[in-house]
N, C-alpha and C positions, 0 to 999 in steps of 0.2 A: 161531281168530279168530271173533268174533261179527260177523255182517254183517246189517244192517237194510236192507230193501228198501222203497222209497217206495210201491209198489203191491202189496199182499199177494196179489193175484190172480196174480201172476207168480212167486211164491215157489217153487212146484213146478217151473216151467220152469227157473228158475235152478238149483235143486237137481239136476234131471236133467242139465242142461248140465255142471255141475261133476262129477257122478258118472260121466260118460262116460269119464273117465280113471281108470284103476285106482289111481292114487296119490292120489286125493282122496276124502275122506269128508265129506259134507255132510248134516247132521242138522237138521231143523226143530226149533227150541226155542221157538217162539212163532208167532203168526199172521203176523208180518212179519220174523222173524229166523231165520238159519241159523247153526249152529256149523260152521265149515269147517276141516278139517285136511288139509294136504298131507303125505303119508307119505314117508319117506325120510331122508336124512342132511342135510337143510337145517338151518341154524341158524334161530333165531326170526325174525331180520330178513329172511332170504332166503325163508322160508316165507310171511311176511306179504306181501312184495313179489310173490311168485309168485301168491298168492291174489288180490291186488289186480289184477294184470295179467289174470288169467283172467276176473275179474268185469268189468273195464273192457271187455274184448273182447266179452263177452256184451252189455253195455249198448249198445255201438256197433252191434251187429247189430240189437238191438231198435229203436234210433233209426232205422236205415236202413229198417226196416219201418214207421216212423211211430209207434212206441210210445215215449213218454217215461217211462222208468223209471230210477230212480237207486238206488244202493246206498251205504251209509256203514258205517263200522266205528269 
């Protein structure tokens, strides 16, 4: 899944967050984009949903810190 972040200065922080779990590979493919893959026996829809949930959780933590950053796919 390709994910675009609204503020590229947080791209590496998002990548690090996603890579904390061994079942996730997040690769920067542009200044504001990551290619995210959840490893395992997920079907495509489940993998996409799991990716979205992990990213939304990260966004909420950032908002709680006063940082307005958004991701789209």
